[in-house]
Structures are given as C-alpha cells and as structure tokens.
C-alpha positions as MATLAB code, in Angstrom:
seq = 'MLPFLEATLKLLANGAQSLHDVQSGAAGSLHIGALPAACRGEIMAGVAQFSGRCPQFRIHLEENNLSALHEHLDDGVYDAVLVRAPSPLHDRHRFHGLQEDYSIVLARKGHRLARRRALTLQELVRERWLVLPTGNTSRTIFESWFSAMPGRPDIVNISTPSLSALTSLVAEVDALIVLPRSFAIPALASGQLCALNVARCDPLLPLGILWQPAKASVAAQTFVDWMIARSKRGDELGTQTCR';
ca = [
     106.183   70.487   86.472;
     109.694   71.888   88.440;
     107.730   74.813   90.650;
     104.662   71.905   91.280;
     107.865   69.420   92.376;
     109.578   72.216   94.357;
     106.433   72.915   96.578;
     106.033   68.873   96.702;
     109.389   68.491   98.144;
     109.061   71.415  100.656;
     105.834   70.028  101.984;
     107.485   66.850  102.569;
     110.274   68.560  104.369;
     107.921   70.670  106.550;
     105.395   67.809  107.723;
     109.107   65.805  108.618;
     109.938   69.151  110.311;
     106.869   69.528  112.006;
     106.665   65.816  113.399;
     110.091   66.512  114.825;
     109.002   69.937  116.382;
     105.992   67.853  117.854;
     108.296   64.593  119.376;
     110.651   67.649  120.499;
     107.706   69.041  122.536;
     106.824   72.034  120.484;
     103.054   72.265  120.509;
     102.998   73.482  116.516;
     105.484   74.479  113.720;
     105.160   77.806  111.360;
     106.249   78.055  108.367;
     106.782   81.344  107.976;
     108.420   83.087  104.635;
     109.544   86.974  104.085;
     110.599   89.437  102.063;
     114.266   90.641  102.378;
     112.606   94.296  103.331;
     110.499   92.852  105.927;
     113.544   90.642  107.460;
     114.245   93.696  109.975;
     112.953   96.474  112.343;
     109.443   96.289  113.761;
     108.188   93.203  112.005;
     111.306   91.213  113.152;
     110.955   92.343  116.353;
     107.657   91.678  116.446;
     108.640   87.761  115.615;
     111.461   87.420  118.120;
     108.559   88.922  121.057;
     106.534   85.918  119.617;
     108.995   83.439  119.846;
     109.946   84.431  123.538;
     106.322   84.926  124.548;
     104.838   81.644  122.444;
     107.940   78.641  123.227;
     105.515   76.241  122.852;
     105.487   77.360  118.907;
     108.516   76.539  116.962;
     109.172   79.456  113.909;
     110.878   78.095  110.713;
     111.243   81.765  108.931;
     112.845   81.718  105.189;
     113.327   85.047  103.099;
     112.597   84.646   99.577;
     111.481   86.617   96.443;
     108.064   87.623   96.175;
     106.753   85.228   93.363;
     107.887   82.320   95.282;
     106.356   83.927   98.505;
     102.853   83.845   96.922;
     103.577   80.738   95.246;
     104.136   78.927   98.772;
     101.579   80.183  100.458;
      99.376   79.274   97.998;
     100.608   75.918   97.623;
     100.434   75.609  101.936;
     104.220   75.318  102.107;
     103.821   78.762  104.158;
     101.600   79.547  106.985;
     102.175   82.986  106.721;
     104.249   85.406  104.592;
     105.618   88.720  105.376;
     105.039   91.023  102.338;
     104.504   94.387  100.671;
     100.041   94.855  100.440;
      99.386   92.528   97.537;
      96.982   94.607   94.856;
      94.530   92.806   93.835;
      94.120   91.003   96.830;
      92.749   87.293   96.017;
      89.550   86.436   97.848;
      91.010   83.651   99.911;
      93.854   86.006  101.199;
      93.789   88.491  103.884;
      96.782   90.587  104.398;
      96.947   93.500  107.370;
      99.815   95.992  107.545;
     102.218   96.168  110.258;
     104.759   98.383  109.348;
     104.645  101.916  106.680;
     107.191  102.303  104.235;
     108.998  105.449  102.603;
     111.651  105.916  100.112;
     115.061  107.077  101.549;
     117.957  108.245   99.795;
     121.403  107.184  101.203;
     124.917  108.597  100.678;
     128.474  107.996  102.199;
     128.891  109.983  105.718;
     130.305  112.895  105.376;
     129.085  113.617  101.296;
     128.779  117.007  100.419;
     125.021  117.234  100.306;
     124.790  115.182  103.509;
     124.252  119.242  105.221;
     122.030  120.280  102.315;
     118.206  120.641  102.965;
     115.070  119.639  100.960;
     116.940  118.522   98.069;
     115.255  118.399   94.603;
     115.150  115.780   91.776;
     116.908  118.587   89.526;
     119.991  118.516   92.185;
     119.880  114.733   92.428;
     119.774  114.327   88.807;
     123.598  115.713   88.610;
     124.939  112.929   91.030;
     126.377  109.507   90.488;
     123.671  106.612   91.611;
     123.933  102.723   92.298;
     120.779  101.433   90.955;
     119.304   97.386   91.549;
     118.355   95.284   89.082;
     115.099   96.081   87.311;
     111.851   94.775   88.904;
     113.105   95.647   92.173;
     111.216   98.663   94.740;
     114.326  100.616   94.576;
     114.306  100.404   90.689;
     111.106  101.202   90.432;
     111.321  104.311   92.306;
     114.600  105.555   90.576;
     112.937  105.146   87.382;
     109.817  107.301   88.678;
     112.006  109.860   89.442;
     114.296  110.385   86.862;
     112.812  108.429   83.106;
     110.750  111.758   82.420;
     113.308  114.397   83.156;
     115.367  115.925   80.296;
     118.892  114.560   81.779;
     119.649  111.017   83.020;
     121.952  110.761   86.484;
     125.490  109.180   86.265;
     124.324  105.425   86.801;
     127.742  103.337   88.414;
     128.242  100.256   85.892;
     127.855   97.897   88.928;
     124.252   96.243   89.344;
     123.944   93.776   92.637;
     120.944   92.807   94.456;
     123.020   92.504   97.787;
     122.506   94.940  100.700;
     125.900   94.150  102.129;
     127.537   94.815   98.715;
     125.248   98.232   98.228;
     126.233   99.432  101.731;
     130.005   99.363  100.827;
     129.420  100.457   97.035;
     127.776  103.663   97.988;
     130.592  104.475  100.875;
     133.257  103.389   98.320;
     132.316  105.317   95.085;
     130.701  108.047   96.428;
     127.295  107.272   94.589;
     123.760  108.112   95.896;
     121.032  105.036   96.126;
     117.250  105.404   96.587;
     115.810  102.371   98.514;
     112.787  101.543  100.900;
     113.383  102.778  104.573;
     112.872   99.233  105.629;
     115.247   97.962  103.132;
     117.718  100.931  104.470;
     117.925  100.794  108.291;
     120.506   97.754  108.239;
     122.832   99.924  106.283;
     122.067  103.288  108.142;
     123.253  101.187  111.250;
     126.302  100.200  109.902;
     127.815  103.750  110.449;
     129.219  104.389  106.764;
     126.135  105.861  105.274;
     123.683  108.647  105.957;
     120.187  109.720  104.945;
     119.718  112.715  102.675;
     116.863  115.351  102.891;
     115.357  115.125   99.967;
     112.154  117.399   99.229;
     110.262  114.208   97.479;
     109.613  111.061   99.856;
     107.447  108.844   98.149;
     105.003  106.096  100.231;
     105.160  102.692   99.680;
     102.863  100.071   99.957;
     103.133   98.661  103.692;
     104.538   95.948  104.535;
     102.391   93.286  106.359;
     101.479   89.672  107.228;
      99.500   87.391  104.144;
      97.584   84.384  105.155;
      94.797   82.168  104.072;
      92.346   82.219  107.052;
      90.154   78.863  105.701;
      93.910   76.845  105.716;
      95.125   78.236  108.830;
      96.240   76.085  111.845;
      96.251   76.780  115.503;
      99.569   77.960  115.312;
      99.526   79.865  112.111;
      95.927   81.734  113.681;
      97.865   82.189  116.464;
     100.635   83.985  115.082;
      98.695   86.229  112.646;
      96.661   87.268  115.584;
      99.591   88.008  117.958;
     101.616   90.136  115.134;
      98.285   92.327  114.243;
      97.542   92.983  117.888;
     100.980   94.112  118.320;
     101.035   96.456  115.592;
      97.512   97.883  116.948;
      99.004   98.392  120.825;
     102.293   98.738  120.310;
     105.161   97.285  122.955;
     102.205   96.634  125.320;
     101.544   93.316  123.880;
     105.263   92.389  124.954;
     104.487   92.429  128.415;
     101.948   89.622  127.914;
     101.994   85.931  127.752;
     100.783   83.726  125.244;
      98.659   80.900  126.753;
];
C-alpha cells in the first residue's frame, strides 16, 4: 500500500502545482525524474536550453533512484524520466538515447599512475580502491573487472553513494575509483582528481529519455521532441525558439 499511497500523494501534489503554474501564466507543467548520472553534462544542458527557449513550460525536476523513476513514470507522477536504456523496453514506453557513456578511473591529482599510459587490470589490481554499494553501476563495473582475477584489490573500508564524499575520499586516501564518465564529470571539474589512462574502457548503456507516448501531454511531448531533436542536431537547435 505504501508505494501506491506515495504515488497518489505525488499525483495530488503535482496536480496542485500544475494548477498554480497555469494560474501564474505557464502554459503547462513538466514533471521530470532523473538518475543522478543524468543530472549533469549534455542532458542537463539540454534541459536548461529548453527552459530558456520555451518559457511557457514550467519544469519540475526531481533526482531519484531507478526503481522509483520507473514506478512514478508508470503511475503518471512523472511525464518523462532521464535514465539509462531499459532492457527489456515495455511496449507502452519509448526510449531515445541522448548521451553515450563509458567507464573511467579516477585518482587524486598527482597520483603516481597519472602519467602512465594503457594501464592494465593486472596493474590496477595492486592498487587501493573505493567501491560503491552493490547494485550501483560503478560497483558492477568493478566486480566485472576483478571478480575473476586471482587476487582482489585492497578495498578502503568506507562505502558511500555520495558523489561529494567520494571526490574528497579519493583525494585523501590515495585510492582509485571506477565511475561512469557521466557521473565523474563534476568530480573532474573539482580539480582535485584526474582520469587515468586505462587500457580497458567499458561502454555502458546510454543515458536518455523514457516516456509513455499514449499518456504524454502537449508539454511532455514538446519536451521529448525537443530533447531528441537537440541530440540529433547538436547545438544548432539552441538558436531556435519554441512556438
């Protein structure tokens, strides 16, 4: 009952917000859910550009976990969600990839491996590592790399899903961490970390937009079409105006 009650309360809250948006002059409300990995880089640049070019639509963006994103999309709480490509894809859903992704290994700036090229897993297994909780994409990559090797890396006895904490910890404890590139962008921007040159680079499921065409409002379909067109045509769309 609790998930159903939560979804119902969210629908009521979204309905009240939509009414307020219409009364305040916005042509429509958009309730968008997003994975943490989608809340940065090109996807967020697209959301920001859409907001600037289409001010008649008010966007309510909420970061959430994958399970909740899919549940709330099905329940109608979200108009669309920014997630990785689902497998399998449900018949009532549509997905369009907006951003390719791949694995990247981070270390503190000045790490002794920072200037090395084509580092192998045999070399990396001898290093200390930070790992995220089970079920996280980062942890899945880590396990796929090292679970079948004769030795296991030394793992720091701290586990956290917090990106800000991970950034500080990698710099402080002189450990490595593997992350999706999309998730690593803010950490690299901090200036404390660097990306190691690793021979193995795993492609990941692309990040993109998932929606239900049969339930899409005019505002939702406009947003979806705009994000897809932008991904196909690059920044050219940024010079156009919504009508």
